[in-house]
N, C-alpha and C positions, 0 to 999 in steps of 0.2 A: 504494500500500500504506500502511497505517497505521504510523506510527513506533513501533517497539518500545521506544524510550527514553522519550519524553515521553507517549506514548499519546494525544496530541491531534492532532498534525499529520499531514498526508498528504505522501508523497514525490513529488517532481517531478524530471524529468530535469534534470541540471545537470553541474557539474564540481567536482572536488576537487583539493586539493594533498596529496600523500602523501609523508611523510618516512620513510625506512627508515634504521635505524642498527644497526650491528654492529661492535663493537670500534672501530677507528679510522676506519671508513667511515661517511659520512653521505651519503645520496642524497635529493634532493628531486625529485619528479615533479610537474609542473604540468599542468593541464588533463586530469586523469584523468576519464573519464566516470563519473558516479555518479547515484544517486537521492538527493536532498537533501530533508530534512524542511523543510516551509515554516513550521514552528513553532519548532523548536529548532536546526535547522541540522545535525543528525546526517547523516553521509554514509554511503551504502551502496555498496560497490564490487562489481561482478559477479565471480563466481568466475574467469572467463577472464581478466579484467583483473588480478585479484590474482595469479594464476599467472604472468602475463607480468611484472608488477612484481617478483615474487620472483626470477624467472629473470634479469631484468636486474640485480638486486641481487647475485645469486651471481656473475654474470659480472664485475661491477665489483670485487667483493672479490678474485676471482682475478687481476684486472689490477692490483691494488694501489691503486685509487682511494681517496683520502681524503675529498674533498668534491666533489660534483658536483650541478648543477641541470640538469634535462633537461625538455624538453617531451615529454609522453607521446604516442606515436604508436600508435594501435590497429592491430593487425594485420589 
């Protein structure tokens, strides 16, 4: 797909690091599958992966996690 940010690059399958922050909680997910622009590096995360990340984030907040770095494991 053509990158909607730079309008020049094409996206390629790759991986991203996603950081979620809310209040005192900071979560970092590494190796999240993404489409990555070969020109500007913009990362596009699929809806199903976004939903999973947000679900993991809500769970971490309920558990009182303050800072955590995790490897993303696709379901």
